[in-house]
C-alpha positions as CSV (number, residue, x, y, z in Angstrom):
1,M,15.4,-5.8,140.0
2,K,18.1,-3.1,140.4
3,E,15.4,-0.4,140.6
4,F,13.5,-2.4,143.3
5,I,16.7,-3.0,145.4
6,K,17.5,0.7,145.1
7,S,14.1,2.2,146.0
8,N,12.3,-0.8,147.6
9,T,9.2,0.3,145.7
10,V,7.2,-1.6,143.2
11,T,6.3,0.5,140.1
12,Y,4.6,0.0,136.8
13,N,8.0,-0.3,135.2
14,L,8.8,-3.4,137.3
15,M,6.0,-5.7,136.3
16,S,2.9,-6.3,134.2
17,F,0.3,-4.7,136.5
18,T,-2.5,-6.3,134.5
19,G,-1.0,-9.8,135.2
20,F,-0.3,-8.9,138.8
21,K,-3.7,-7.5,139.5
22,S,-5.3,-10.5,137.8
23,L,-3.4,-12.8,140.1
24,M,-4.4,-10.7,143.1
25,L,-8.1,-10.9,142.0
26,F,-7.7,-14.7,141.6
27,S,-6.3,-15.0,145.1
28,L,-9.2,-12.8,146.5
29,L,-11.9,-14.9,144.8
30,L,-10.3,-18.1,146.0
31,E,-11.2,-17.0,149.6
32,A,-14.9,-16.3,148.9
33,P,-17.2,-14.5,146.4
34,K,-16.6,-10.7,146.5
35,S,-18.7,-7.7,145.4
36,Y,-17.3,-4.9,143.3
37,A,-17.0,-2.7,146.4
38,E,-15.1,-5.4,148.3
39,I,-12.7,-5.8,145.4
40,C,-12.1,-2.1,145.2
41,E,-11.4,-1.9,148.9
42,F,-8.9,-4.8,148.6
43,F,-7.0,-3.0,145.8
44,K,-7.1,0.3,147.5
45,N,-5.5,-1.1,150.7
46,H,-3.0,-3.4,148.9
47,E,0.6,-2.3,149.9
48,Y,1.7,-2.1,146.2
49,I,-1.4,-1.2,144.3
50,K,-3.0,1.4,146.5
51,E,-5.8,2.4,144.1
52,E,-9.3,1.6,143.3
53,I,-10.3,0.1,139.9
54,S,-13.1,1.0,137.6
55,I,-15.7,-1.6,136.6
56,D,-14.3,-1.6,133.0
57,T,-10.8,-2.3,134.4
58,L,-12.2,-5.1,136.5
59,R,-13.7,-6.7,133.4
60,V,-10.3,-6.7,131.9
61,Y,-8.9,-8.7,134.8
62,L,-11.9,-11.0,134.8
63,T,-11.4,-11.6,131.1
64,S,-7.7,-12.5,131.7
65,L,-8.7,-15.0,134.3
66,K,-11.4,-16.5,132.1
67,R,-9.0,-16.9,129.2
68,S,-6.6,-18.8,131.5
69,G,-9.4,-21.3,132.2
70,C,-11.2,-19.9,135.2
71,E,-15.0,-20.0,135.3
72,I,-16.3,-16.9,137.1
73,I,-20.0,-15.9,137.4
74,R,-21.8,-13.0,139.1
75,T,-24.5,-14.0,141.6
76,K,-28.0,-12.6,141.5
77,K,-28.8,-9.2,143.2
78,D,-30.6,-10.9,146.1
79,E,-27.4,-12.9,146.7
80,G,-25.3,-9.8,146.8
81,G,-24.3,-9.5,143.1
82,K,-20.9,-10.9,143.9
83,Y,-18.2,-12.3,141.6
84,K,-17.8,-16.0,142.3
85,L,-15.0,-18.3,141.2
86,V,-16.8,-21.5,140.2
87,S,-13.7,-23.5,139.0
88,H,-10.2,-23.0,137.8
89,P,-7.5,-25.1,136.0
90,F,-5.2,-25.1,139.0
91,E,-7.4,-27.3,141.2
92,L,-5.8,-30.5,142.5
93,K,-7.8,-33.5,141.4
94,I,-7.3,-37.0,142.9
95,S,-8.2,-40.0,140.9
96,D,-9.7,-43.3,142.3
97,Q,-6.3,-45.0,141.7
98,Q,-4.6,-42.2,143.6
99,L,-7.1,-42.7,146.5
100,K,-6.2,-46.4,146.6
101,S,-2.5,-45.4,146.8
102,I,-3.2,-43.0,149.7
103,V,-5.0,-45.8,151.6
104,K,-2.0,-48.1,151.0
105,I,0.5,-45.5,152.1
106,Y,-1.7,-44.8,155.3
107,R,-1.7,-48.5,156.2
108,I,2.1,-48.8,155.7
109,I,2.7,-45.7,157.7
110,L,0.4,-46.9,160.5
111,K,2.8,-49.9,161.1
112,T,6.0,-47.9,161.2
113,I,5.3,-44.3,162.5
114,D,4.8,-43.1,166.0
115,I,1.6,-41.4,167.1
116,S,3.0,-37.9,166.7
117,G,3.9,-38.6,163.1
118,L,0.5,-40.3,162.4
119,L,-1.3,-37.3,163.8
120,A,0.7,-34.9,161.6
121,F,-0.1,-37.1,158.5
122,E,-3.8,-37.3,159.4
123,K,-4.0,-33.5,159.8
124,F,-2.3,-33.1,156.4
125,L,-4.8,-35.4,154.7
126,R,-7.8,-33.7,156.3
127,N,-6.5,-30.3,155.5
128,L,-5.8,-31.3,151.9
129,A,-9.3,-32.8,151.5
130,E,-10.8,-29.6,152.9
131,K,-8.7,-27.2,150.8
132,I,-9.5,-29.0,147.5
133,K,-13.1,-29.7,148.6
134,N,-12.8,-33.4,147.8
135,E,-15.5,-35.2,149.7
136,K,-14.4,-38.6,148.3
137,L,-10.9,-38.1,149.8
138,M,-12.5,-37.1,153.1
139,E,-14.7,-40.2,153.2
140,T,-11.7,-42.3,152.3
141,I,-9.7,-40.9,155.2
142,K,-12.6,-41.5,157.6
143,K,-12.9,-45.2,156.5
144,V,-9.2,-46.0,156.9
145,S,-8.2,-43.7,159.8
146,V,-7.7,-45.0,163.3
147,L,-8.2,-41.4,164.5
148,K,-11.6,-40.8,162.9
149,N,-13.6,-40.7,166.2
150,I,-11.0,-38.8,168.2
151,D,-10.7,-35.1,168.9
152,L,-7.3,-34.3,167.3
153,Q,-6.6,-31.4,169.6
154,M,-7.2,-33.5,172.7
155,L,-5.0,-36.2,171.2
156,E,-2.2,-33.7,170.6
157,D,-2.5,-32.5,174.2
158,L,-2.4,-36.1,175.5
159,I,0.8,-36.8,173.5
160,K,2.3,-33.6,175.0
161,Y,1.3,-34.6,178.6
162,S,2.7,-38.1,178.1
163,K,6.1,-36.8,177.0
164,E,6.1,-34.7,180.2
165,Q,4.7,-37.6,182.3
166,M,2.0,-35.3,183.7
167,R,-0.6,-36.3,186.3
168,L,-4.0,-36.3,184.5
169,T,-7.6,-36.5,185.7
170,L,-9.7,-37.8,182.8
171,L,-13.5,-37.9,182.4
172,Y,-13.8,-41.4,180.9
173,N,-16.7,-43.3,179.4
174,S,-16.1,-46.8,180.7
175,P,-18.0,-49.6,178.9
176,R,-18.6,-51.3,182.3
177,S,-19.2,-48.5,184.8
178,G,-20.1,-45.5,182.6
179,I,-18.9,-42.0,183.0
180,K,-16.3,-41.6,185.7
181,E,-13.1,-39.9,186.7
182,V,-9.8,-41.7,186.3
183,H,-6.4,-40.5,187.5
184,I,-3.2,-41.5,185.7
185,I,0.4,-40.6,185.3
186,A,0.6,-40.4,181.5
187,D,3.5,-42.3,180.0
188,K,2.8,-42.7,176.3
189,V,0.1,-42.6,173.6
190,A,0.3,-45.4,171.0
191,V,-1.7,-47.4,168.5
192,T,-2.3,-51.0,169.4
193,Q,-4.4,-53.2,167.1
194,N,-5.6,-50.2,165.2
195,K,-6.9,-48.4,168.4
196,V,-5.3,-45.5,170.1
197,Y,-4.6,-45.8,173.9
198,I,-3.0,-43.7,176.5
199,Y,-0.7,-45.8,178.8
200,G,0.5,-44.9,182.2
201,T,0.2,-45.6,185.9
202,S,-3.3,-45.6,187.3
203,L,-3.4,-43.8,190.6
204,D,-6.7,-45.4,191.4
205,Y,-5.3,-49.0,191.3
206,N,-1.6,-48.3,191.7
207,Q,-0.7,-50.3,188.6
208,E,0.1,-49.9,185.0
209,S,-3.1,-49.2,183.0
210,Y,-4.3,-48.1,179.6
211,Y,-7.4,-46.2,178.4
212,L,-8.9,-46.0,175.0
213,V,-8.5,-42.4,173.8
214,Q,-11.8,-42.6,171.9
215,R,-13.6,-43.0,175.3
216,I,-12.0,-40.0,176.9
217,V,-14.7,-37.4,177.2
218,K,-12.5,-34.6,178.5
219,V,-9.2,-33.8,180.3
220,L,-10.4,-32.4,183.6
221,D,-7.0,-31.5,185.2
222,V,-3.3,-31.5,184.4
223,Q,-0.7,-31.4,187.2
224,P,3.0,-32.3,187.5
225,K,3.5,-35.8,189.0
226,N,4.5,-36.2,192.6
227,P,7.8,-38.0,193.6
228,G,5.9,-40.9,195.1
229,D,3.3,-41.4,192.3
230,L,5.3,-44.0,190.5
231,D,6.2,-46.2,193.5
232,I,4.5,-49.4,192.3
233,K,5.5,-53.0,192.7
234,K,6.5,-54.7,189.4
235,I,6.9,-58.4,188.5
236,T,9.3,-59.7,185.9
237,V,7.7,-62.0,183.4
238,G,9.6,-64.1,180.9
239,Y,8.0,-65.9,177.9
240,E,9.1,-67.7,174.8
241,L,7.8,-66.8,171.4
242,T,7.9,-69.3,168.5
243,S,6.7,-69.1,164.8
244,L,6.9,-65.3,164.9
245,N,4.5,-63.3,162.7
246,P,6.3,-60.7,160.6
247,N,4.0,-58.1,162.1
248,T,4.8,-59.0,165.7
249,K,6.0,-55.9,167.5
250,L,7.4,-55.9,171.0
251,S,6.5,-52.9,173.3
252,E,9.1,-50.4,174.5
253,D,9.3,-52.0,177.9
254,E,10.0,-55.5,176.6
255,K,13.4,-56.8,175.8
256,I,14.8,-59.9,174.1
257,V,17.1,-61.8,176.6
258,D,17.9,-64.8,174.5
259,I,17.6,-65.9,170.8
260,N,17.3,-69.6,169.9
261,E,17.1,-71.3,166.5
262,N,13.3,-71.3,166.4
263,S,12.3,-68.9,169.2
264,I,13.2,-65.9,171.3
265,I,12.9,-65.3,175.0
266,V,11.3,-62.0,176.0
267,E,11.3,-60.4,179.4
268,V,9.2,-57.6,180.7
269,E,8.5,-55.8,184.0
270,T,4.9,-55.2,184.7
271,S,2.5,-54.3,187.5
272,N,-0.7,-55.0,185.6
273,M,-1.1,-58.8,185.4
274,F,-4.4,-58.4,183.7
275,M,-2.8,-56.6,180.7
276,M,0.0,-59.2,180.7
277,K,-2.4,-62.1,180.7
278,R,-4.3,-60.6,177.9
279,K,-1.1,-60.1,175.8
280,I,0.0,-63.7,176.4
281,L,-3.4,-65.1,175.4
282,E,-3.4,-63.0,172.2
283,Y,-0.2,-64.8,171.1
284,G,-2.0,-68.1,171.3
285,S,0.0,-71.3,170.7
286,M,3.1,-69.4,169.7
287,C,3.7,-68.2,173.3
288,R,4.8,-70.1,176.4
289,V,5.2,-68.4,179.8
290,L,8.5,-69.4,181.5
291,Y,8.3,-67.4,184.8
292,P,7.3,-66.5,187.4
293,E,5.7,-69.8,188.3
294,S,2.6,-68.2,189.9
295,F,1.8,-66.4,186.6
296,R,2.6,-69.5,184.6
297,E,0.1,-71.5,186.7
298,E,-2.5,-68.7,186.2
299,I,-2.2,-69.0,182.4
300,I,-2.4,-72.8,182.5
301,N,-5.6,-72.6,184.7
302,T,-7.1,-70.1,182.3
303,L,-6.4,-72.3,179.3
304,Q,-7.8,-75.4,181.1
305,K,-11.0,-73.5,181.9
306,M,-11.3,-72.4,178.3
307,R,-10.8,-76.0,177.2
308,E,-13.5,-77.3,179.7
309,G,-15.9,-74.7,178.3
310,Y,-15.7,-76.4,174.9
311,L,-15.9,-79.9,176.3
312,D,-19.1,-79.2,178.0
313,E,-20.9,-78.7,174.7
């Protein structure tokens, strides 16, 4: 070490060059099969080695790797006669039990982490599966993932645009009207009921809206928002929740205004009554709208019509 610090030069006195070159050869073959000429070129251009090796010397390094547990073959002449690393003892192997644990961890994380963290975890798992060439892990990720049919780069961009509240033009595949352009001031990207949505203010309808990220074909345009873009009328809705499910999660724009013995009173400002109505109905009998009276009556009328639909049978 003193010699290296003094000269900043690696010499044969500082290491086992047989071991070092064997490791360099291992690293090279991990990338892809290599011919003798390619291996020589690699060693010749290496910043410390700077010399070619003979075929006999190469066999020494190959033997060292084989003795450590590596399986190395030489391909046929018509395949380039290259040295190929078939397997090695340093491969990461994941058992079926470990796969189940990964699925369990993913589902736990899904309930507690934000979309940026979930995206980072998803990228890690996909990269791991690709690096260790584990198709079973990749298939497991696809089955459990809520991001499986989403372009991850586009999702990353949408998260960034939402943080900056950018004005977006999206090419969207609507289930009702087909491919169309939608215009939105992005507010957030989040997972709701195991689906990924981008939330914001629709400039087409001048109200809060959300779009399924999976249906976004392309981001056509990105612009800073205008000062008047968010000038929309909002209504304050109050509702009571009883018999709370442990998995019940309030959104960021909702707040608890009162806590009773068996219930809580939640208040939210919204401009999209369709979204609000859908949320209330999803709660079922555990939810009761308190105000405004007009929205309360709308919920009652909807429930009555649903009841009449069953009585007609």
